[in-house]
N, C-alpha and C positions, 0 to 999 in steps of 0.2 A: 501493498501501499503505500502510495507516495503521498507527502505530505503536502500541507497547501501549499508549503512555500517554493517545493517542486513542483505541482503542478503548474501551478501563474508566477512563475521566472522570470520574465516580460512583465509581469504586471509592477510597476514602480509604485507601489501603494503598501502601505503599512501589512501586516498583517493580518490586523481585525478587516480591514475590508478585504481577505484576500475570500477568509472567512466566510463572511456574509455573503458574498460573491456562489462559493461552493454549496452556501446552505439552498441558496436561490436553482442552485443545478440537478441537488439534491431531490427541492419541494415544485422537482417543472412539472408533475402534472396536476398539483395543487394549485394555481394559481394564484390567487390571494395570498398565499404562505412564500410562493419565490416572490412575487411582486411588491413584500413587504421587504423583503432581502435585498431586494435590486433598490427598492427605493433609501433606505437608511446604507444601501454602499453609494449611493449616490449624495448625498447628505453629508456621509463620512468627509468625501474625497473631495470632498468640492468639483474646482472642474478638471479632474484628472482627465487627461484627451481617453488615454485605456476603459478605465469606466464608465466616458460616456459614451465611447464606442461600443462598446458591449449592452449597457445599457438601451442603445435605443435599439441593436439590431433584438434584443432579450421581446422590447413591445413591442416592435415592428411581425415577431414570429407567436408574440402572442394575442396579436389580431390589434393592437390596441394603435392604430395610425395617428390620434393627437397625442398621446404621452412619445412615442413613435419621433414624430415628425417637427414639435420643440425640441428632445435631446440631442436631434439630428441638425438641426437652425441651431443650435448651441454649440455643437463637437462646431457648423462652419464658420460661426463668428470668433470659431477661439486658435481656429489655422487661419485664420486670415489676418486675427492678429499677431499674432506667434509670426505671419510671415511675412505683414507687411508687406499682406497684398490690395490694392483695390475695392472698392468698392459700387464701380462704375464696370460692367461686363467687356464696355472697351474696351478699355486697360488692360481687365483683369485675365482676358480668353487667350491674349498674346503670348502672358505668361505660364498658365496651366496650359499651353498648348505645345510648348517650348517646353516645360519641367514637369508632365503629367507622372513621366516616371522615377520621378522622387517619391520617396516614401510620406512627407507630408503631404502633398499634391496629388497623391493618389488618393489620400484617405479622406482629404477634401471633395473631388472628386466624387469619391461611392456616397460619402453623405450628398452630397447634392443632389446627383440621379436618386439618390432614394428621396430626399425630399418631393422629385416630379413623380415617385411611381405614391408616393405618400399622400402628394398633391390628388391626385386621379381614383385612391380607393374613398379623396377624402368630397369626390365631383369636382370637385374645383378644375375643370379641364381649362382655362384658358393660361392661368399657372400653371399647371403643368404642360403644358404642350410648352410652353416658354423656357422653364426650365429642361426637359429631356431634348430640346431643339439643341440648345445651349451646349450641352453633353458630347450629344453626337458629335456636334461640328467636331469636338474632342477625340472623341475615343474612335478611334477610328476599326478598334479591331474590338469591337464590341465587347468588351470585359464593363461592362457596366446595362443593366438594364434600363441605360436609355433610349438609344435607340428602338431598343422594341418597342416601350409605351410610348416612345412620341410613337411609332408608327401602326400603333393599335388605337392612339388615340386621334387620329387626323386621317384611316383607313377611310375610305366614302360609304356611303350603310349600301349594303346588296340590296338587290331591285328580287326583288320578285315576280319573278316571270309567270 
């Protein structure tokens, strides 16, 4: 049996937060219980990027798009600040395209693409199209869901014959 420290060695957070994440995974089938642990980890970890990313993915898979998008937006905002990225898409896009293989930029693009998908799930179609089209322009290899989501959102309705 691995210790928590061995299981989550890449998480640069205190052991008590790692333990909360382990409890969340051990209680996966009990959504309320696992969510309690994730929320507690979020509260204690403040804005730790690893905990934020894990949390928005947790809420995504637990079909809680409201929480998932809230945290994914927090990830994007934090990465923008840490990497001195501009807010205006016209300035941001060339930076993202040039540095798309750098870990923080990949993480930003993944969180941004997730926002597009989540917006679509929430019925905010125009916002979802805008985000997924932006990511699609950068993600030629289709490594995120953005291109697929954009294609689904912009596909003309099938005609009845």
